[in-house]
C-alpha positions in Angstrom: 6.7 16.1 39.7 8.3 12.6 39.1 10.2 12.2 35.9 10.1 8.9 34.1 13.0 8.0 31.9 12.2 6.2 28.7 15.1 4.0 27.8 13.6 2.1 24.9 11.6 3.4 22.0 8.0 2.4 21.9 8.3 1.2 18.3 11.7 -0.5 18.8 10.2 -4.0 18.5 8.4 -3.1 15.3 11.6 -1.5 13.9 13.6 -4.7 14.6 11.1 -6.8 12.6 10.9 -4.2 9.9 14.7 -4.3 9.5 14.6 -8.1 9.3 11.8 -7.9 6.7 13.8 -5.4 4.6 16.9 -7.7 4.6 14.7 -10.7 3.7 13.1 -8.9 0.7 16.5 -7.7 -0.5 18.0 -11.2 -0.2 15.1 -12.7 -2.1 15.1 -9.8 -4.6 11.4 -9.2 -3.9 9.7 -5.8 -4.4 7.5 -5.3 -1.4 4.8 -2.7 -1.7 3.0 -1.3 1.3 -0.3 0.1 0.0 -2.1 2.6 2.2 -5.3 4.5 1.8 -8.6 5.5 3.4 -11.4 2.8 3.5 -13.1 2.4 0.1 -10.4 4.1 -2.0 -10.3 1.0 -4.3 -7.1 -0.7 -3.2 -8.4 -4.2 -3.7 -9.9 -3.4 -7.1 -6.6 -2.0 -8.2 -4.9 -5.2 -7.1 -7.5 -7.3 -8.9 -6.9 -5.5 -12.2 -3.1 -5.5 -11.7 -3.3 -9.3 -11.1 -5.3 -9.9 -14.2 -3.0 -7.8 -16.3 0.3 -9.1 -15.0 -0.1 -12.5 -13.4 1.4 -14.3 -16.5 4.3 -11.9 -16.6 5.2 -11.2 -12.9 4.8 -13.4 -9.9 2.8 -11.5 -7.3 1.4 -12.4 -3.9 -0.7 -10.3 -1.6 -0.9 -9.9 2.2 -4.4 -8.5 3.0 -5.0 -6.5 6.2 -8.5 -6.0 7.5 -10.2 -5.4 10.8 -12.5 -8.4 10.2 -13.4 -10.9 7.5 -11.5 -12.6 4.7 -13.4 -11.0 1.9 -10.5 -9.1 0.3 -8.2 -12.2 0.3 -11.0 -14.2 -1.4 -11.3 -11.5 -4.1 -7.5 -11.7 -4.7 -7.5 -15.5 -4.8 -10.2 -15.4 -7.4 -7.8 -13.7 -9.7 -5.4 -16.7 -9.4 -2.9 -15.0 -7.0 -1.9 -16.3 -3.6 -3.2 -14.2 -0.7 -2.8 -14.3 3.1 -5.4 -12.5 5.2 -4.5 -10.8 8.5 -7.4 -9.9 10.6 -6.4 -7.4 13.2 -9.6 -7.7 15.3 -9.9 -4.0 15.6 -6.3 -2.7 15.4 -6.0 0.2 12.9 -2.7 -0.9 11.3 -0.5 -3.8 10.5 2.8 -4.5 12.2 6.1 -5.7 10.9 5.9 -8.8 13.0 2.6 -9.7 11.4 4.3 -9.4 8.0 7.2 -11.6 9.2 4.7 -14.3 10.3 2.9 -14.2 7.0 6.0 -14.6 4.7 6.5 -18.3 5.4 3.1 -19.0 3.9 4.4 -18.1 0.4 6.9 -19.7 -1.9 9.1 -16.6 -1.7 11.8 -18.1 -3.9 9.5 -17.6 -6.9 8.0 -14.2 -6.2 8.8 -10.9 -7.8 6.3 -8.7 -5.8 4.6 -8.9 -2.5 1.9 -6.3 -2.0 0.7 -5.5 1.5 -2.8 -4.1 1.4 -2.8 -2.2 4.7 -5.8 -1.4 6.9 -8.0 1.4 5.4 -6.7 4.3 7.4 -4.5 7.3 6.5 -3.2 7.9 10.1 -1.9 4.8 11.9 -0.3 2.8 9.0 1.9 5.7 8.1 3.7 5.4 11.5 4.6 1.7 11.2 7.4 0.7 9.0 6.8 -2.9 7.7 10.1 -3.3 6.0 8.6 -2.5 2.6 10.6 -1.6 -0.4 8.2 1.1 -1.5 5.1 2.8 -0.1 2.1 3.5 -2.3 -0.8 5.7 -1.3 -4.2 5.5 -3.0 -6.4 8.6 -3.0 -9.9 8.3 -4.7 -11.5 11.4 -6.1 -14.6 10.6 -4.0 -12.7 11.4 -0.8 -12.1 15.1 -1.7 -9.0 17.0 -2.7 -7.9 18.1 0.8 -6.7 14.7 2.1 -3.0 15.5 1.5 -3.3 18.6 3.6 -5.2 16.8 6.4 -2.9 13.7 6.4 0.4 15.0 5.2 2.6 12.2 6.7 1.0 9.5 4.6 1.8 11.4 1.4 5.2 12.8 2.5 6.5 9.2 3.1 5.1 7.7 -0.1 7.0 6.7 -3.2 3.9 6.6 -5.4 0.4 8.2 -5.4 -2.4 6.6 -7.3 -5.3 9.0 -7.8 -8.1 6.5 -8.3 -11.7 6.6 -9.6 -10.9 9.3 -12.1 -14.0 8.2 -14.1 -16.0 10.0 -11.4 -14.1 13.2 -11.5 -16.5 15.0 -13.8 -19.3 14.5 -11.2 -17.3 15.6 -8.2 -15.6 18.8 -7.0 -12.0 17.4 -7.1 -9.2 19.5 -8.3 -6.5 17.2 -9.6 -4.1 20.1 -10.4 -4.3 21.3 -6.8 -3.7 17.9 -5.4 -0.6 17.4 -7.6 0.7 20.8 -6.4 0.0 20.1 -2.8 1.6 16.6 -2.7 4.7 17.7 -4.6 5.3 20.4 -2.0 5.3 17.6 0.6 7.3 15.2 -1.5 9.0 16.4 -4.7 10.0 12.9 -5.8 6.6 11.4 -5.6 5.4 9.6 -8.7 1.8 10.3 -9.5 -0.6 8.2 -11.6 -4.2 9.2 -12.4 -6.1 5.9 -12.8 -9.5 4.4 -12.9 -9.4 0.8 -11.6 -12.9 0.3 -12.8 -12.4 1.3 -16.4 -8.6 0.6 -16.4 -7.9 4.1 -17.7 -4.3 5.1 -16.8 -3.6 1.7 -15.4 -1.0 0.8 -18.1 1.4 3.5 -16.7 1.1 1.9 -13.3 1.8 -1.6 -14.8 4.8 -0.2 -16.6 6.1 1.4 -13.4 5.8 -2.0 -11.6 7.7 -3.9 -14.3 10.4 -1.3 -14.2 10.6 -1.3 -10.4 11.3 -5.1 -10.2 14.1 -4.7 -12.6 
């Protein structure tokens, strides 16, 4: 059997761009949030409500990742925020190089926060560092309460968990207490907010965390 020596890490290029992005955000004093979730968890709606609540208090821009279409970027721009759309044409995650290439499209000297809305996927995005400051995972109650057991890496690497669509909880078999217990076993420092982006219930705590994080 022939042995093949691997002398360079497969993700080395991505790590180089991620490190450069991290230095850039630190230099510019920008909080960069990498937002990850399954498709349909409500990431874009959360960002719309966040934009409407904070756009006159905090300068926010959004990098939207999708397989196809510019629909989410258009939704964000409708709130008054700047948004850049990255269409991956089928790739299941964003890369740090794509983020680097998007940054020059913003006036970064006047930004407090850049949110990267990653591709809807709980697998691939968790393996790619984008140079973000913090990582936020969104879990909707409609997805079921076993996601953190099935996709532990996404939750173990997160700084914040937003449990969204809590307005639907009474109609669904979703055990919030169990989810809290399970995720805190994976990540004892994880900050958890129970929210409904549709009704804005619980969103004020998320806004408060954001304002504190940029300080």
